[in-house]
N, CA, C and O of each residue as an XYZ file, in Angstrom:
652
protein
N       0.849     -1.180      0.000
C       0.000      0.000      0.000
C       0.894      1.242      0.000
O       1.813      1.356      0.811
N       0.617      2.156     -0.905
C       1.398      3.382     -1.019
C       0.911      4.389      0.019
O      -0.286      4.670      0.090
N       1.817      4.934      0.820
C       1.381      5.913      1.824
C       0.964      7.230      1.164
O       1.533      7.648      0.156
N      -0.026      7.860      1.750
C      -0.467      9.186      1.326
C      -0.153     10.124      2.482
O      -0.611      9.924      3.607
N       0.633     11.146      2.185
C       1.081     12.088      3.207
C       0.500     13.467      2.888
O       0.521     13.901      1.736
N      -0.019     14.157      3.915
C      -0.498     15.517      3.735
C       0.719     16.386      3.431
O       1.680     16.372      4.199
N       0.704     17.133      2.342
C       1.867     17.943      1.951
C       2.354     18.868      3.066
O       1.559     19.514      3.749
N       3.667     18.916      3.234
C       4.265     19.775      4.242
C       4.241     19.209      5.642
O       4.603     19.896      6.598
N       3.814     17.949      5.778
C       3.730     17.318      7.094
C       4.253     15.888      6.981
O       4.614     15.423      5.900
N       4.285     15.218      8.100
C       4.569     13.785      8.093
C       3.291     12.997      8.394
O       3.348     11.803      8.689
N       2.145     13.666      8.317
C       0.863     13.033      8.615
C       0.445     12.127      7.471
O       0.292     12.564      6.330
N       0.264     10.861      7.798
C      -0.173      9.872      6.812
C      -1.659      9.635      6.978
O      -2.169      9.534      8.094
N      -2.348      9.548      5.847
C      -3.784      9.297      5.896
C      -4.073      7.969      5.217
O      -3.309      7.513      4.367
N      -5.161      7.367      5.595
C      -5.558      6.097      5.001
C      -7.060      6.042      4.863
O      -7.771      6.906      5.375
N      -7.532      5.053      4.188
C      -8.962      4.892      4.016
C      -9.310      4.575      2.583
O      -8.450      4.195      1.789
N     -10.571      4.732      2.259
C     -11.067      4.441      0.922
C     -11.840      5.631      0.394
O     -12.612      6.259      1.119
N     -11.627      5.933     -0.864
C     -12.360      7.003     -1.525
C     -13.733      6.458     -1.907
O     -13.837      5.371     -2.476
N     -14.783      7.209     -1.595
C     -16.133      6.762     -1.936
C     -16.267      6.564     -3.443
O     -16.728      5.520     -3.901
N     -15.859      7.576     -4.206
C     -15.947      7.464     -5.664
C     -14.853      8.308     -6.308
O     -14.603      9.443     -5.903
N     -14.206      7.734     -7.316
C     -13.189      8.433     -8.097
C     -13.503      8.237     -9.568
O     -13.596      7.107    -10.048
N     -13.666      9.336    -10.275
C     -13.889      9.296    -11.721
C     -12.680      9.929    -12.392
O     -12.270     11.031    -12.028
N     -12.107      9.235    -13.373
C     -10.970      9.760    -14.130
C     -11.395     10.028    -15.564
O     -12.119      9.236    -16.167
N     -10.935     11.159    -16.109
C     -11.187     11.459    -17.518
C     -10.430     10.448    -18.366
O      -9.442      9.865    -17.919
N     -10.900     10.244    -19.587
C     -10.282      9.266    -20.493
C      -8.802      9.551    -20.714
O      -8.011      8.622    -20.877
N      -8.420     10.832    -20.722
C      -7.010     11.178    -20.940
C      -6.170     11.053    -19.665
O      -4.949     11.203    -19.719
N      -6.807     10.780    -18.518
C      -6.089     10.591    -17.261
C      -5.567     11.869    -16.633
O      -4.816     11.815    -15.659
N      -5.952     13.021    -17.177
C      -5.416     14.286    -16.663
C      -6.306     14.963    -15.635
O      -5.837     15.808    -14.872
N      -7.562     14.611    -15.603
C      -8.464     15.214    -14.624
C      -9.209     14.125    -13.859
O      -9.470     13.036    -14.372
N      -9.539     14.457    -12.620
C     -10.222     13.506    -11.747
C     -11.309     14.227    -10.965
O     -11.228     15.429    -10.711
N     -12.320     13.467    -10.593
C     -13.376     13.982     -9.733
C     -13.552     12.993     -8.592
O     -13.754     11.800     -8.817
N     -13.473     13.499     -7.360
C     -13.714     12.658     -6.194
C     -15.046     13.057     -5.573
O     -15.404     14.234     -5.534
N     -15.764     12.063     -5.093
C     -17.078     12.297     -4.499
C     -17.116     11.655     -3.125
O     -16.755     10.492     -2.951
N     -17.562     12.442     -2.151
C     -17.769     11.965     -0.789
C     -19.283     11.880     -0.586
O     -19.965     12.903     -0.521
N     -19.800     10.662     -0.488
C     -21.235     10.454     -0.304
C     -21.617     10.722      1.150
O     -20.929     10.296      2.077
N     -22.721     11.432      1.329
C     -23.253     11.727      2.656
C     -24.657     11.155      2.752
O     -25.487     11.401      1.877
N     -24.930     10.400      3.798
C     -26.237      9.766      3.936
C     -27.268     10.672      4.584
O     -28.464     10.391      4.512
N     -26.834     11.745      5.212
C     -27.773     12.654      5.863
C     -28.234     13.763      4.939
O     -28.015     13.726      3.729
N     -28.873     14.741      5.536
C     -29.328     15.914      4.786
C     -28.229     16.977      4.842
O     -27.470     17.033      5.809
N     -28.140     17.817      3.810
C     -27.119     18.869      3.815
C     -27.430     19.927      4.873
O     -28.593     20.139      5.216
N     -26.403     20.584      5.385
C     -26.645     21.680      6.335
C     -27.484     22.766      5.663
O     -27.228     23.123      4.513
N     -28.456     23.276      6.352
C     -29.373     24.258      5.760
C     -28.771     25.646      5.683
O     -29.061     26.392      4.747
N     -27.937     26.007      6.648
C     -27.492     27.385      6.751
C     -26.477     27.808      5.700
O     -26.397     28.996      5.389
N     -25.707     26.902      5.146
C     -24.685     27.317      4.187
C     -24.440     26.211      3.177
O     -23.957     25.132      3.521
N     -24.772     26.483      1.955
C     -24.579     25.491      0.905
C     -23.206     25.604      0.242
O     -22.862     24.773     -0.599
N     -22.425     26.610      0.604
C     -21.082     26.772      0.052
C     -20.051     26.267      1.059
O     -19.136     26.996      1.442
N     -20.206     25.032      1.475
C     -19.314     24.456      2.476
C     -17.893     24.364      1.949
O     -17.670     24.026      0.786
N     -16.952     24.664      2.799
C     -15.541     24.488      2.457
C     -14.977     23.442      3.405
O     -14.875     22.271      3.040
N     -14.613     23.839      4.601
C     -14.096     22.901      5.591
C     -15.019     22.769      6.802
O     -14.826     21.884      7.636
N     -16.001     23.626      6.898
C     -17.003     23.594      7.978
C     -16.373     23.413      9.353
O     -16.723     22.508     10.110
N     -15.433     24.305      9.650
C     -14.792     24.287     10.957
C     -13.952     23.049     11.218
O     -13.600     22.777     12.365
N     -13.627     22.301     10.185
C     -12.862     21.073     10.327
C     -13.714     19.824     10.225
O     -13.184     18.713     10.250
N     -15.026     19.986     10.111
C     -15.920     18.830     10.041
C     -16.018     18.232      8.643
O     -16.454     17.090      8.499
N     -15.629     18.964      7.621
C     -15.726     18.485      6.243
C     -14.335     18.282      5.634
O     -13.984     18.936      4.652
N     -13.572     17.408      6.198
C     -12.215     17.168      5.715
C     -12.132     16.044      4.694
O     -11.186     15.991      3.907
N     -13.097     15.157      4.696
C     -12.963     13.912      3.944
C     -12.746     14.141      2.452
O     -11.840     13.543      1.871
N     -13.558     14.996      1.813
C     -13.377     15.183      0.371
C     -12.042     15.840      0.059
O     -11.483     15.625     -1.016
N     -11.521     16.645      0.993
C     -10.193     17.241      0.806
C      -9.108     16.179      0.949
O      -8.133     16.180      0.197
N      -9.269     15.284      1.900
C      -8.306     14.199      2.049
C      -8.322     13.293      0.826
O      -7.279     12.793      0.405
N      -9.508     13.081      0.254
C      -9.589     12.325     -0.998
C      -8.744     12.999     -2.079
O      -8.004     12.334     -2.805
N      -8.859     14.315     -2.179
C      -8.107     15.046     -3.200
C      -6.599     14.931     -2.953
O      -5.829     14.786     -3.903
N      -6.170     14.992     -1.687
C      -4.749     14.768     -1.380
C      -4.316     13.387     -1.862
O      -3.233     13.232     -2.427
N      -5.160     12.395     -1.639
C      -4.826     11.030     -2.061
C      -4.678     10.939     -3.569
O      -3.748     10.303     -4.066
N      -5.588     11.569     -4.301
C      -5.496     11.540     -5.766
C      -4.212     12.214     -6.223
O      -3.517     11.695     -7.097
N      -3.892     13.359     -5.645
C      -2.651     14.059     -6.023
C      -1.423     13.204     -5.746
O      -0.479     13.182     -6.535
N      -1.443     12.512     -4.636
C      -0.300     11.704     -4.245
C      -0.169     10.438     -5.083
O       0.925     10.091     -5.530
N      -1.287      9.752     -5.291
C      -1.253      8.452     -5.961
C      -1.320      8.540     -7.486
O      -0.916      7.607     -8.181
N      -1.825      9.646     -8.002
C      -1.956      9.831     -9.454
C      -1.337     11.173     -9.848
O      -2.060     12.107    -10.195
N      -0.008     11.278     -9.798
C       0.639     12.567    -10.058
C       0.406     13.113    -11.463
O       0.600     14.307    -11.692
N      -0.005     12.268    -12.409
C      -0.272     12.736    -13.766
C      -1.579     13.539    -13.860
O      -1.816     14.222    -14.856
N      -2.417     13.457    -12.832
C      -3.673     14.212    -12.809
C      -3.352     15.672    -12.502
O      -2.746     15.988    -11.478
N      -3.771     16.554    -13.408
C      -3.482     17.978    -13.225
C      -4.671     18.756    -12.670
O      -4.487     19.821    -12.081
N      -5.863     18.251    -12.846
C      -7.045     18.932    -12.330
C      -7.899     18.003    -11.498
O      -8.217     16.891    -11.918
N      -8.272     18.467    -10.305
C      -9.091     17.647     -9.409
C     -10.332     18.438     -9.011
O     -10.244     19.587     -8.578
N     -11.469     17.811     -9.166
C     -12.733     18.347     -8.683
C     -13.110     17.509     -7.473
O     -12.976     16.286     -7.492
N     -13.581     18.164     -6.425
C     -13.939     17.447     -5.211
C     -15.326     17.912     -4.778
O     -15.605     19.109     -4.724
N     -16.187     16.949     -4.472
C     -17.557     17.323     -4.150
C     -18.167     16.418     -3.095
O     -17.718     15.296     -2.862
N     -19.217     16.954     -2.463
C     -20.056     16.195     -1.549
C     -21.335     15.843     -2.296
O     -21.831     16.643     -3.089
N     -21.860     14.675     -2.054
C     -23.147     14.287     -2.633
C     -24.048     13.836     -1.491
O     -23.878     12.749     -0.939
N     -25.011     14.690     -1.147
C     -25.973     14.380     -0.096
C     -27.132     13.611     -0.722
O     -27.860     14.148     -1.557
N     -27.296     12.383     -0.327
C     -28.300     11.515     -0.924
C     -29.727     11.904     -0.556
O     -30.659     11.578     -1.291
N     -29.916     12.594      0.562
C     -31.254     12.977      1.005
C     -31.572     14.438      0.722
O     -32.514     14.984      1.295
N     -30.807     15.074     -0.146
C     -31.038     16.488     -0.449
C     -32.291     16.662     -1.301
O     -32.640     15.794     -2.101
N     -32.952     17.784     -1.117
C     -34.147     18.088     -1.904
C     -33.776     18.413     -3.355
O     -34.553     18.136     -4.268
N     -32.592     18.998     -3.569
C     -32.132     19.300     -4.931
C     -31.245     18.152     -5.415
O     -31.418     17.019     -4.966
N     -30.319     18.415     -6.302
C     -29.464     17.330     -6.808
C     -28.464     16.840     -5.765
O     -27.872     15.774     -5.933
N     -28.268     17.608     -4.684
C     -27.422     17.172     -3.582
C     -25.929     17.306     -3.806
O     -25.143     16.880     -2.960
N     -25.516     17.886     -4.923
C     -24.092     18.023     -5.235
C     -23.553     19.361     -4.755
O     -24.122     20.413     -5.046
N     -22.452     19.311     -4.018
C     -21.808     20.516     -3.501
C     -20.321     20.417     -3.793
O     -19.564     19.763     -3.076
N     -19.927     21.088     -4.869
C     -18.530     21.034     -5.299
C     -17.690     22.020     -4.510
O     -18.158     23.090     -4.119
N     -16.464     21.647     -4.288
C     -15.513     22.506     -3.606
C     -15.010     23.538     -4.610
O     -14.372     23.193     -5.605
N     -15.304     24.805     -4.336
C     -14.800     25.848     -5.223
C     -13.346     26.117     -4.873
O     -12.987     26.200     -3.698
N     -12.532     26.250     -5.871
C     -11.102     26.512     -5.739
C     -10.399     25.467     -4.852
O      -9.847     25.804     -3.805
N     -10.427     24.200     -5.284
C      -9.814     23.143     -4.473
C      -8.337     23.371     -4.178
O      -7.869     23.005     -3.100
N      -7.591     23.965     -5.104
C      -6.163     24.193     -4.850
C      -5.949     25.082     -3.635
O      -5.102     24.789     -2.791
N      -6.714     26.169     -3.541
C      -6.581     27.078     -2.398
C      -6.996     26.395     -1.099
O      -6.344     26.559     -0.068
N      -8.084     25.628     -1.154
C      -8.567     24.946      0.050
C      -7.555     23.896      0.510
O      -7.282     23.783      1.705
N      -6.999     23.128     -0.431
C      -6.031     22.097     -0.060
C      -4.755     22.714      0.498
O      -4.159     22.174      1.431
N      -4.338     23.828     -0.061
C      -3.155     24.520      0.473
C      -3.409     24.953      1.907
O      -2.564     24.757      2.781
N      -4.576     25.543      2.147
C      -4.913     26.007      3.497
C      -5.042     24.834      4.467
O      -4.589     24.918      5.609
N      -5.656     23.748      4.017
C      -5.799     22.574      4.879
C      -4.435     21.978      5.219
O      -4.224     21.530      6.346
N      -3.515     21.965      4.270
C      -2.159     21.473      4.549
C      -1.494     22.347      5.622
O      -0.793     21.835      6.495
N      -1.716     23.659      5.553
C      -1.162     24.561      6.575
C      -1.766     24.269      7.946
O      -1.047     24.213      8.943
N      -3.091     24.082      7.999
C      -3.737     23.751      9.275
C      -3.245     22.401      9.798
O      -3.041     22.237     11.001
N      -3.055     21.441      8.903
C      -2.569     20.117      9.315
C      -1.167     20.207      9.897
O      -0.864     19.568     10.904
N      -0.313     21.004      9.260
C       1.053     21.190      9.770
C       1.016     21.864     11.144
O       1.772     21.494     12.042
N       0.140     22.846     11.298
C       0.011     23.519     12.596
C      -0.489     22.546     13.659
O       0.016     22.540     14.782
N      -1.475     21.729     13.313
C      -1.999     20.748     14.268
C      -0.918     19.749     14.673
O      -0.821     19.374     15.841
N      -0.109     19.319     13.711
C       0.979     18.379     14.025
C       1.989     19.027     14.966
O       2.440     18.394     15.921
N       2.351     20.286     14.703
C       3.295     20.993     15.586
C       2.733     21.114     16.995
O       3.444     20.886     17.974
N       1.460     21.471     17.097
C       0.827     21.616     18.409
C       0.788     20.280     19.144
O       1.067     20.224     20.342
N       0.447     19.216     18.445
C       0.390     17.890     19.073
C       1.772     17.451     19.530
O       1.920     16.915     20.628
N       2.786     17.672     18.696
C       4.153     17.290     19.069
C       4.635     18.062     20.291
O       5.465     17.566     21.054
N       4.111     19.285     20.480
C       4.478     20.102     21.638
C       3.620     19.769     22.864
O       3.780     20.377     23.923
N       2.715     18.806     22.714
C       1.887     18.399     23.845
C       0.620     19.215     24.014
O      -0.043     19.121     25.047
N       0.277     20.009     23.024
C      -0.918     20.850     23.106
C      -2.118     20.155     22.478
O      -2.625     20.587     21.443
N      -2.557     19.101     23.097
C      -3.730     18.360     22.633
C      -4.928     18.810     23.459
O      -5.324     18.160     24.426
N      -5.488     19.932     23.052
C      -6.577     20.552     23.782
C      -7.861     20.482     22.964
O      -7.806     20.429     21.735
N      -9.012     20.481     23.624
C     -10.275     20.401     22.883
C     -10.578     21.707     22.157
O     -10.376     22.793     22.700
N     -11.060     21.588     20.935
C     -11.509     22.747     20.179
C     -12.966     23.031     20.486
O     -13.550     22.386     21.357
N     -13.566     23.987     19.787
C     -14.940     24.386     20.100
C     -15.977     23.288     19.873
O     -17.002     23.273     20.554
N     -15.744     22.385     18.952
C     -16.718     21.322     18.695
C     -16.794     20.325     19.856
O     -17.760     19.569     19.964
N     -15.789     20.325     20.711
C     -15.786     19.395     21.844
C     -16.953     19.656     22.792
O     -17.379     18.754     23.513
N     -17.467     20.873     22.796
C     -18.597     21.210     23.667
C     -19.932     20.833     23.038
O     -20.973     20.937     23.687
N     -19.914     20.401     21.792
C     -21.145     20.078     21.074
C     -21.760     18.768     21.520
O     -21.134     17.980     22.229
N     -22.986     18.546     21.098
C     -23.723     17.349     21.528
C     -23.249     16.059     20.857
O     -23.608     14.972     21.311
N     -22.466     16.149     19.807
C     -22.057     14.955     19.065
C     -20.573     14.644     19.224
O     -19.946     14.154     18.285
N     -20.012     14.913     20.370
C     -18.601     14.656     20.629
C     -18.437     13.225     21.130
O     -18.800     12.909     22.263
N     -17.889     12.363     20.276
C     -17.693     10.958     20.649
C     -16.641     10.784     21.741
O     -16.539      9.713     22.340
N     -15.855     11.835     22.004
C     -14.796     11.739     23.001
C     -15.110     12.548     24.259
O     -14.206     12.862     25.032
N     -16.369     12.884     24.468
C     -16.762     13.678     25.632
C     -16.371     12.986     26.940
O     -16.120     13.646     27.948
N     -16.323     11.670     26.915
C     -15.946     10.923     28.130
C     -14.531     11.270     28.609
O     -14.211     11.075     29.782
N     -13.691     11.780     27.716
C     -12.309     12.100     28.081
C     -12.160     13.516     28.630
O     -11.070     13.898     29.054
N     -13.221     14.288     28.628
C     -13.168     15.654     29.138
C     -13.300     15.657     30.655
O     -13.809     14.702     31.241
N     -12.844     16.722     31.282
C     -13.013     16.820     32.738
C     -14.489     16.801     33.130
O     -15.352     17.193     32.344
N     -14.768     16.350     34.331
C     -16.140     16.367     34.834
C     -16.686     17.787     34.814
O     -15.964     18.734     35.124
N     -17.926     17.938     34.460
C     -18.537     19.266     34.403
C     -18.054     20.112     33.241
O     -18.196     21.335     33.256
N     -17.481     19.466     32.229
C     -16.905     20.212     31.110
C     -17.935     21.120     30.445
O     -17.647     22.282     30.160
N     -19.119     20.600     30.200
C     -20.123     21.407     29.497
C     -20.701     22.495     30.394
O     -21.157     23.527     29.904
N     -20.683     22.270     31.693
C     -21.245     23.255     32.605
C     -20.273     24.398     32.891
O     -20.684     25.558     32.929
N     -18.992     24.092     33.094
C     -18.061     25.156     33.504
C     -16.726     25.167     32.770
O     -16.182     26.238     32.500
N     -16.200     24.016     32.448
C     -14.839     23.923     31.897
C     -14.655     24.788     30.652
O     -13.712     25.576     30.581
N     -15.531     24.650     29.688
C     -15.362     25.402     28.448
C     -15.505     26.898     28.671
O     -14.788     27.691     28.061
N     -16.434     27.291     29.548
C     -16.576     28.719     29.847
C     -15.299     29.280     30.458
O     -14.888     30.395     30.137
N     -14.677     28.510     31.331
C     -13.463     28.969     32.000
C     -12.213     28.878     31.120
O     -11.331     29.732     31.209
N     -12.135     27.869     30.289
C     -10.892     27.571     29.587
C     -10.841     27.938     28.113
O      -9.755     27.999     27.538
N     -11.985     28.186     27.486
C     -11.949     28.306     26.032
C     -11.105     29.471     25.544
O     -10.437     29.348     24.518
N     -11.114     30.592     26.244
C     -10.269     31.723     25.831
C      -8.797     31.330     25.864
O      -8.038     31.689     24.964
N      -8.395     30.605     26.882
C      -7.003     30.148     26.987
C      -6.676     29.086     25.929
O      -5.584     29.086     25.362
N      -7.614     28.197     25.672
C      -7.422     27.172     24.638
C      -7.251     27.835     23.273
O      -6.363     27.472     22.502
N      -8.114     28.813     22.985
C      -8.033     29.513     21.704
C      -6.694     30.224     21.555
O      -6.118     30.242     20.468
N      -6.209     30.794     22.613
C      -4.898     31.467     22.569
C      -3.785     30.450     22.297
O      -2.900     30.700     21.480
N      -3.832     29.320     22.975
C      -2.803     28.289     22.821
C      -2.839     27.668     21.430
O      -1.799     27.343     20.856
N      -4.050     27.506     20.893
C      -4.224     26.882     19.579
C      -4.506     27.927     18.498
O      -5.255     27.656     17.560
N      -3.923     29.100     18.621
C      -4.216     30.226     17.726
C      -4.021     29.891     16.253
O      -4.728     30.435     15.405
N      -3.083     29.012     15.930
C      -2.844     28.653     14.516
C      -4.021     27.889     13.923
O      -4.174     27.840     12.702
N      -4.852     27.293     14.769
C      -6.012     26.529     14.281
C      -7.315     27.317     14.368
O      -8.300     26.945     13.730
N      -7.339     28.379     15.132
C      -8.571     29.141     15.326
C      -9.219     29.587     14.015
O     -10.446     29.542     13.931
N      -8.482     30.013     12.986
C      -9.157     30.385     11.735
C      -9.915     29.210     11.090
O     -10.922     29.426     10.416
N      -9.454     28.006     11.286
C     -10.148     26.832     10.758
C     -11.533     26.710     11.378
O     -12.499     26.382     10.688
N     -11.631     26.970     12.667
C     -12.895     26.829     13.369
C     -13.945     27.791     12.850
O     -15.143     27.528     12.958
N     -13.496     28.917     12.282
C     -14.419     29.929     11.781
C     -14.856     29.677     10.341
O     -15.793     30.321      9.867
N     -14.204     28.759      9.637
C     -14.490     28.529      8.229
C     -15.811     27.796      8.045
O     -16.170     26.922      8.835
N     -16.518     28.163      7.003
C     -17.749     27.459      6.628
C     -17.421     26.274      5.767
O     -18.323     25.549      5.346
C-alpha cells in the first residue's frame, strides 16, 4: 500500500475514496464523498465547515499523491437525502487544499508540543470523546478555559471559523 502524506507534514492518511472518476485522458479527476444525511441548511457553500468536512479534501490529497499525472481535481459532496441534486462542489480546491495542509502542519506541531486541547466542537452534543473531558466540562470547563485554549491553539482558530 502506497502511503499518502499531507503535503508539508509527516501526517499519513488512510482509508477508501467513496468514488473516483478519471477522464479518459487521465489528466483530470473527480472525487465524491457520499453523505447519507441531509445537507446543512445554513450554508450550501461548504468548504471545511470548521474542520468537520475534511474527507473530500483528504480524498483530493490522495489523488494528487497516488496519481501525479492528474493535473485537475474536482472534489464534491453528494448528499443523498437532499431536496435538490445534492451536489456541492468545492470551489477553488487548490486554495482549500493549500490552506488545509497549513492547518494540518500547525496541528501536528501543536500535538508534538503536547498541546492536545479540545476545540470548540468538543462542547457540542455529538462529541464521541466527551468521556475524556473533565467532569462538568459542558457546565463550567469550556466557559473557563476556552479563551485560553483559543490562545494556545491560535494557529487553528481560523479553521474553526471557516464554513
